[in-house]
mmCIF file as gemmi writes it, N, C-alpha and C atoms, coordinates in Angstrom:
data_model
loop_
_atom_site.group_PDB
_atom_site.id
_atom_site.type_symbol
_atom_site.label_atom_id
_atom_site.label_alt_id
_atom_site.label_comp_id
_atom_site.label_asym_id
_atom_site.label_entity_id
_atom_site.label_seq_id
_atom_site.pdbx_PDB_ins_code
_atom_site.Cartn_x
_atom_site.Cartn_y
_atom_site.Cartn_z
_atom_site.occupancy
_atom_site.B_iso_or_equiv
_atom_site.pdbx_formal_charge
_atom_site.auth_seq_id
_atom_site.auth_asym_id
_atom_site.pdbx_PDB_model_num
ATOM 1 N N . MET Axp A 1 ? 0.836 -1.167 0 1 0 ? 1 A 1
ATOM 2 C CA . MET Axp A 1 ? 0 0 0 1 0 ? 1 A 1
ATOM 3 C C . MET Axp A 1 ? 0.883 1.233 0 1 0 ? 1 A 1
ATOM 4 N N . GLN Axp A 2 ? 0.537 2.193 -0.786 1 0 ? 2 A 1
ATOM 5 C CA . GLN Axp A 2 ? 1.308 3.431 -0.871 1 0 ? 2 A 1
ATOM 6 C C . GLN Axp A 2 ? 0.569 4.53 -0.11 1 0 ? 2 A 1
ATOM 7 N N . PHE Axp A 3 ? 1.227 5.147 0.841 1 0 ? 3 A 1
ATOM 8 C CA . PHE Axp A 3 ? 0.631 6.214 1.611 1 0 ? 3 A 1
ATOM 9 C C . PHE Axp A 3 ? 0.885 7.552 0.947 1 0 ? 3 A 1
ATOM 10 N N . PRO Axp A 4 ? 0.068 8.556 1.22 1 0 ? 4 A 1
ATOM 11 C CA . PRO Axp A 4 ? 0.333 9.901 0.701 1 0 ? 4 A 1
ATOM 12 C C . PRO Axp A 4 ? 1.708 10.371 1.148 1 0 ? 4 A 1
ATOM 13 N N . LYS Axp A 5 ? 2.323 11.256 0.361 1 0 ? 5 A 1
ATOM 14 C CA . LYS Axp A 5 ? 3.697 11.695 0.641 1 0 ? 5 A 1
ATOM 15 C C . LYS Axp A 5 ? 3.882 12.216 2.054 1 0 ? 5 A 1
ATOM 16 N N . LYS Axp A 6 ? 2.895 12.949 2.578 1 0 ? 6 A 1
ATOM 17 C CA . LYS Axp A 6 ? 3.056 13.513 3.918 1 0 ? 6 A 1
ATOM 18 C C . LYS Axp A 6 ? 3.137 12.433 4.998 1 0 ? 6 A 1
ATOM 19 N N . LEU Axp A 7 ? 2.653 11.218 4.689 1 0 ? 7 A 1
ATOM 20 C CA . LEU Axp A 7 ? 2.71 10.135 5.672 1 0 ? 7 A 1
ATOM 21 C C . LEU Axp A 7 ? 3.888 9.191 5.455 1 0 ? 7 A 1
ATOM 22 N N . GLN Axp A 8 ? 4.546 9.281 4.315 1 0 ? 8 A 1
ATOM 23 C CA . GLN Axp A 8 ? 5.611 8.323 4.012 1 0 ? 8 A 1
ATOM 24 C C . GLN Axp A 8 ? 6.745 8.373 5.024 1 0 ? 8 A 1
ATOM 25 N N . ASN Axp A 9 ? 7.095 9.554 5.514 1 0 ? 9 A 1
ATOM 26 C CA . ASN Axp A 9 ? 8.183 9.659 6.487 1 0 ? 9 A 1
ATOM 27 C C . ASN Axp A 9 ? 7.793 9.1 7.845 1 0 ? 9 A 1
ATOM 28 N N . LEU Axp A 10 ? 6.515 9.059 8.14 1 0 ? 10 A 1
ATOM 29 C CA . LEU Axp A 10 ? 6.048 8.556 9.429 1 0 ? 10 A 1
ATOM 30 C C . LEU Axp A 10 ? 5.848 7.05 9.444 1 0 ? 10 A 1
ATOM 31 N N . GLN Axp A 11 ? 5.856 6.419 8.292 1 0 ? 11 A 1
ATOM 32 C CA . GLN Axp A 11 ? 5.539 4.994 8.21 1 0 ? 11 A 1
ATOM 33 C C . GLN Axp A 11 ? 6.38 4.132 9.134 1 0 ? 11 A 1
ATOM 34 N N . LYS Axp A 12 ? 7.64 4.437 9.267 1 0 ? 12 A 1
ATOM 35 C CA . LYS Axp A 12 ? 8.532 3.578 10.054 1 0 ? 12 A 1
ATOM 36 C C . LYS Axp A 12 ? 8.215 3.623 11.537 1 0 ? 12 A 1
ATOM 37 N N . THR Axp A 13 ? 7.604 4.697 12.002 1 0 ? 13 A 1
ATOM 38 C CA . THR Axp A 13 ? 7.317 4.816 13.431 1 0 ? 13 A 1
ATOM 39 C C . THR Axp A 13 ? 5.853 4.573 13.754 1 0 ? 13 A 1
ATOM 40 N N . MET Axp A 14 ? 5.015 4.387 12.744 1 0 ? 14 A 1
ATOM 41 C CA . MET Axp A 14 ? 3.584 4.184 12.97 1 0 ? 14 A 1
ATOM 42 C C . MET Axp A 14 ? 3.273 2.72 13.269 1 0 ? 14 A 1
ATOM 43 N N . SER Axp A 15 ? 2.303 2.496 14.152 1 0 ? 15 A 1
ATOM 44 C CA . SER Axp A 15 ? 1.837 1.133 14.42 1 0 ? 15 A 1
ATOM 45 C C . SER Axp A 15 ? 0.936 0.691 13.276 1 0 ? 15 A 1
ATOM 46 N N . VAL Axp A 16 ? 0.611 -0.592 13.23 1 0 ? 16 A 1
ATOM 47 C CA . VAL Axp A 16 ? -0.294 -1.11 12.205 1 0 ? 16 A 1
ATOM 48 C C . VAL Axp A 16 ? -1.637 -0.4 12.307 1 0 ? 16 A 1
ATOM 49 N N . LYS Axp A 17 ? -2.145 -0.238 13.526 1 0 ? 17 A 1
ATOM 50 C CA . LYS Axp A 17 ? -3.428 0.436 13.716 1 0 ? 17 A 1
ATOM 51 C C . LYS Axp A 17 ? -3.381 1.861 13.168 1 0 ? 17 A 1
ATOM 52 N N . GLU Axp A 18 ? -2.31 2.579 13.439 1 0 ? 18 A 1
ATOM 53 C CA . GLU Axp A 18 ? -2.178 3.953 12.948 1 0 ? 18 A 1
ATOM 54 C C . GLU Axp A 18 ? -2.12 3.991 11.423 1 0 ? 18 A 1
ATOM 55 N N . LYS Axp A 19 ? -1.42 3.04 10.82 1 0 ? 19 A 1
ATOM 56 C CA . LYS Axp A 19 ? -1.333 2.983 9.359 1 0 ? 19 A 1
ATOM 57 C C . LYS Axp A 19 ? -2.693 2.683 8.736 1 0 ? 19 A 1
ATOM 58 N N . VAL Axp A 20 ? -3.428 1.755 9.358 1 0 ? 20 A 1
ATOM 59 C CA . VAL Axp A 20 ? -4.753 1.395 8.862 1 0 ? 20 A 1
ATOM 60 C C . VAL Axp A 20 ? -5.666 2.613 8.891 1 0 ? 20 A 1
ATOM 61 N N . GLU Axp A 21 ? -5.678 3.319 10.004 1 0 ? 21 A 1
ATOM 62 C CA . GLU Axp A 21 ? -6.542 4.488 10.135 1 0 ? 21 A 1
ATOM 63 C C . GLU Axp A 21 ? -6.099 5.627 9.223 1 0 ? 21 A 1
ATOM 64 N N . ALA Axp A 22 ? -4.792 5.819 9.044 1 0 ? 22 A 1
ATOM 65 C CA . ALA Axp A 22 ? -4.29 6.872 8.16 1 0 ? 22 A 1
ATOM 66 C C . ALA Axp A 22 ? -4.68 6.605 6.71 1 0 ? 22 A 1
ATOM 67 N N . ALA Axp A 23 ? -4.813 5.343 6.35 1 0 ? 23 A 1
ATOM 68 C CA . ALA Axp A 23 ? -5.189 4.982 4.98 1 0 ? 23 A 1
ATOM 69 C C . ALA Axp A 23 ? -6.701 5.028 4.769 1 0 ? 23 A 1
ATOM 70 N N . GLY Axp A 24 ? -7.454 5.311 5.84 1 0 ? 24 A 1
ATOM 71 C CA . GLY Axp A 24 ? -8.903 5.417 5.714 1 0 ? 24 A 1
ATOM 72 C C . GLY Axp A 24 ? -9.644 4.112 5.925 1 0 ? 24 A 1
ATOM 73 N N . PHE Axp A 25 ? -8.97 3.115 6.479 1 0 ? 25 A 1
ATOM 74 C CA . PHE Axp A 25 ? -9.6 1.833 6.771 1 0 ? 25 A 1
ATOM 75 C C . PHE Axp A 25 ? -9.885 1.745 8.263 1 0 ? 25 A 1
ATOM 76 N N . GLN Axp A 26 ? -10.496 0.645 8.679 1 0 ? 26 A 1
ATOM 77 C CA . GLN Axp A 26 ? -10.717 0.408 10.101 1 0 ? 26 A 1
ATOM 78 C C . GLN Axp A 26 ? -10.419 -1.043 10.437 1 0 ? 26 A 1
ATOM 79 N N . LEU Axp A 27 ? -9.999 -1.279 11.663 1 0 ? 27 A 1
ATOM 80 C CA . LEU Axp A 27 ? -9.759 -2.641 12.132 1 0 ? 27 A 1
ATOM 81 C C . LEU Axp A 27 ? -11.096 -3.233 12.57 1 0 ? 27 A 1
ATOM 82 N N . VAL Axp A 28 ? -11.354 -4.46 12.165 1 0 ? 28 A 1
ATOM 83 C CA . VAL Axp A 28 ? -12.606 -5.132 12.518 1 0 ? 28 A 1
ATOM 84 C C . VAL Axp A 28 ? -12.299 -6.545 12.99 1 0 ? 28 A 1
ATOM 85 N N . ASP Axp A 29 ? -13.294 -7.179 13.595 1 0 ? 29 A 1
ATOM 86 C CA . ASP Axp A 29 ? -13.089 -8.531 14.086 1 0 ? 29 A 1
ATOM 87 C C . ASP Axp A 29 ? -13.627 -9.566 13.093 1 0 ? 29 A 1
ATOM 88 N N . TYR Axp A 30 ? -13.428 -10.821 13.442 1 0 ? 30 A 1
ATOM 89 C CA . TYR Axp A 30 ? -13.82 -11.93 12.56 1 0 ? 30 A 1
ATOM 90 C C . TYR Axp A 30 ? -15.315 -11.903 12.256 1 0 ? 30 A 1
ATOM 91 N N . GLU Axp A 31 ? -16.126 -11.651 13.267 1 0 ? 31 A 1
ATOM 92 C CA . GLU Axp A 31 ? -17.576 -11.677 13.064 1 0 ? 31 A 1
ATOM 93 C C . GLU Axp A 31 ? -18.024 -10.63 12.053 1 0 ? 31 A 1
ATOM 94 N N . TYR Axp A 32 ? -17.43 -9.439 12.088 1 0 ? 32 A 1
ATOM 95 C CA . TYR Axp A 32 ? -17.767 -8.385 11.13 1 0 ? 32 A 1
ATOM 96 C C . TYR Axp A 32 ? -17.445 -8.842 9.709 1 0 ? 32 A 1
ATOM 97 N N . VAL Axp A 33 ? -16.244 -9.402 9.52 1 0 ? 33 A 1
ATOM 98 C CA . VAL Axp A 33 ? -15.831 -9.87 8.194 1 0 ? 33 A 1
ATOM 99 C C . VAL Axp A 33 ? -16.74 -11.001 7.736 1 0 ? 33 A 1
ATOM 100 N N . ASN Axp A 34 ? -17.036 -11.922 8.616 1 0 ? 34 A 1
ATOM 101 C CA . ASN Axp A 34 ? -17.879 -13.062 8.269 1 0 ? 34 A 1
ATOM 102 C C . ASN Axp A 34 ? -19.267 -12.602 7.807 1 0 ? 34 A 1
ATOM 103 N N . LYS Axp A 35 ? -19.822 -11.587 8.451 1 0 ? 35 A 1
ATOM 104 C CA . LYS Axp A 35 ? -21.124 -11.066 8.043 1 0 ? 35 A 1
ATOM 105 C C . LYS Axp A 35 ? -21.059 -10.417 6.666 1 0 ? 35 A 1
ATOM 106 N N . LYS Axp A 36 ? -19.961 -9.729 6.356 1 0 ? 36 A 1
ATOM 107 C CA . LYS Axp A 36 ? -19.832 -9.032 5.078 1 0 ? 36 A 1
ATOM 108 C C . LYS Axp A 36 ? -19.513 -9.986 3.933 1 0 ? 36 A 1
ATOM 109 N N . VAL Axp A 37 ? -18.667 -10.97 4.194 1 0 ? 37 A 1
ATOM 110 C CA . VAL Axp A 37 ? -18.224 -11.882 3.14 1 0 ? 37 A 1
ATOM 111 C C . VAL Axp A 37 ? -19.196 -13.046 2.98 1 0 ? 37 A 1
ATOM 112 N N . GLY Axp A 38 ? -19.711 -13.532 4.081 1 0 ? 38 A 1
ATOM 113 C CA . GLY Axp A 38 ? -20.607 -14.683 4.023 1 0 ? 38 A 1
ATOM 114 C C . GLY Axp A 38 ? -19.839 -15.947 3.709 1 0 ? 38 A 1
ATOM 115 N N . LYS Axp A 39 ? -20.389 -16.778 2.846 1 0 ? 39 A 1
ATOM 116 C CA . LYS Axp A 39 ? -19.781 -18.062 2.533 1 0 ? 39 A 1
ATOM 117 C C . LYS Axp A 39 ? -18.886 -18.012 1.303 1 0 ? 39 A 1
ATOM 118 N N . GLY Axp A 40 ? -18.824 -16.87 0.619 1 0 ? 40 A 1
ATOM 119 C CA . GLY Axp A 40 ? -18.028 -16.804 -0.603 1 0 ? 40 A 1
ATOM 120 C C . GLY Axp A 40 ? -17.035 -15.662 -0.579 1 0 ? 40 A 1
ATOM 121 N N . LEU Axp A 41 ? -15.98 -15.824 -1.338 1 0 ? 41 A 1
ATOM 122 C CA . LEU Axp A 41 ? -14.946 -14.797 -1.401 1 0 ? 41 A 1
ATOM 123 C C . LEU Axp A 41 ? -14.944 -14.083 -2.749 1 0 ? 41 A 1
ATOM 124 N N . ARG Axp A 42 ? -16.02 -14.146 -3.489 1 0 ? 42 A 1
ATOM 125 C CA . ARG Axp A 42 ? -16.04 -13.579 -4.828 1 0 ? 42 A 1
ATOM 126 C C . ARG Axp A 42 ? -16.782 -12.252 -4.935 1 0 ? 42 A 1
ATOM 127 N N . ASN Axp A 43 ? -17.615 -11.938 -3.98 1 0 ? 43 A 1
ATOM 128 C CA . ASN Axp A 43 ? -18.422 -10.723 -4.07 1 0 ? 43 A 1
ATOM 129 C C . ASN Axp A 43 ? -18.013 -9.701 -3.014 1 0 ? 43 A 1
ATOM 130 N N . PHE Axp A 44 ? -16.838 -9.143 -3.16 1 0 ? 44 A 1
ATOM 131 C CA . PHE Axp A 44 ? -16.346 -8.139 -2.212 1 0 ? 44 A 1
ATOM 132 C C . PHE Axp A 44 ? -16.767 -6.758 -2.701 1 0 ? 44 A 1
ATOM 133 N N . ASP Axp A 45 ? -17.976 -6.353 -2.429 1 0 ? 45 A 1
ATOM 134 C CA . ASP Axp A 45 ? -18.394 -5.03 -2.853 1 0 ? 45 A 1
ATOM 135 C C . ASP Axp A 45 ? -18.446 -4.041 -1.698 1 0 ? 45 A 1
ATOM 136 N N . GLU Axp A 46 ? -18.27 -4.516 -0.472 1 0 ? 46 A 1
ATOM 137 C CA . GLU Axp A 46 ? -18.337 -3.63 0.682 1 0 ? 46 A 1
ATOM 138 C C . GLU Axp A 46 ? -17.058 -3.605 1.517 1 0 ? 46 A 1
ATOM 139 N N . ILE Axp A 47 ? -16.155 -4.55 1.303 1 0 ? 47 A 1
ATOM 140 C CA . ILE Axp A 47 ? -14.985 -4.623 2.188 1 0 ? 47 A 1
ATOM 141 C C . ILE Axp A 47 ? -13.701 -4.856 1.401 1 0 ? 47 A 1
ATOM 142 N N . VAL Axp A 48 ? -12.606 -4.513 2.051 1 0 ? 48 A 1
ATOM 143 C CA . VAL Axp A 48 ? -11.253 -4.826 1.573 1 0 ? 48 A 1
ATOM 144 C C . VAL Axp A 48 ? -10.577 -5.554 2.719 1 0 ? 48 A 1
ATOM 145 N N . ILE Axp A 49 ? -10.072 -6.764 2.463 1 0 ? 49 A 1
ATOM 146 C CA . ILE Axp A 49 ? -9.408 -7.527 3.504 1 0 ? 49 A 1
ATOM 147 C C . ILE Axp A 49 ? -7.905 -7.44 3.299 1 0 ? 49 A 1
ATOM 148 N N . ILE Axp A 50 ? -7.227 -6.978 4.361 1 0 ? 50 A 1
ATOM 149 C CA . ILE Axp A 50 ? -5.765 -6.889 4.348 1 0 ? 50 A 1
ATOM 150 C C . ILE Axp A 50 ? -5.27 -7.697 5.539 1 0 ? 50 A 1
ATOM 151 N N . ASP Axp A 51 ? -4.475 -8.711 5.264 1 0 ? 51 A 1
ATOM 152 C CA . ASP Axp A 51 ? -3.92 -9.542 6.33 1 0 ? 51 A 1
ATOM 153 C C . ASP Axp A 51 ? -2.659 -8.869 6.846 1 0 ? 51 A 1
ATOM 154 N N . ALA Axp A 52 ? -2.704 -8.372 8.073 1 0 ? 52 A 1
ATOM 155 C CA . ALA Axp A 52 ? -1.578 -7.628 8.635 1 0 ? 52 A 1
ATOM 156 C C . ALA Axp A 52 ? -0.78 -8.439 9.662 1 0 ? 52 A 1
ATOM 157 N N . ARG Axp A 53 ? -0.926 -9.766 9.601 1 0 ? 53 A 1
ATOM 158 C CA . ARG Axp A 53 ? -0.136 -10.591 10.523 1 0 ? 53 A 1
ATOM 159 C C . ARG Axp A 53 ? 1.334 -10.532 10.136 1 0 ? 53 A 1
ATOM 160 N N . PRO Axp A 54 ? 2.214 -10.568 11.131 1 0 ? 54 A 1
ATOM 161 C CA . PRO Axp A 54 ? 3.643 -10.581 10.812 1 0 ? 54 A 1
ATOM 162 C C . PRO Axp A 54 ? 4.032 -11.839 10.06 1 0 ? 54 A 1
ATOM 163 N N . GLY Axp A 55 ? 5.009 -11.736 9.175 1 0 ? 55 A 1
ATOM 164 C CA . GLY Axp A 55 ? 5.436 -12.849 8.324 1 0 ? 55 A 1
ATOM 165 C C . GLY Axp A 55 ? 6.233 -13.878 8.953 1 0 ? 55 A 1
């Protein structure tokens, strides 16, 4: 994900939560995602899923 230039210098010191919020997203739990996605992964018209677990 590419952040706006004014945020690029802050990226190294920002937490994952801060980066998510700066990009205009929100952190949600499993139940929220499950309600939006349902049983299929093909109709993502309301959500964007980003896996932010460490590698």
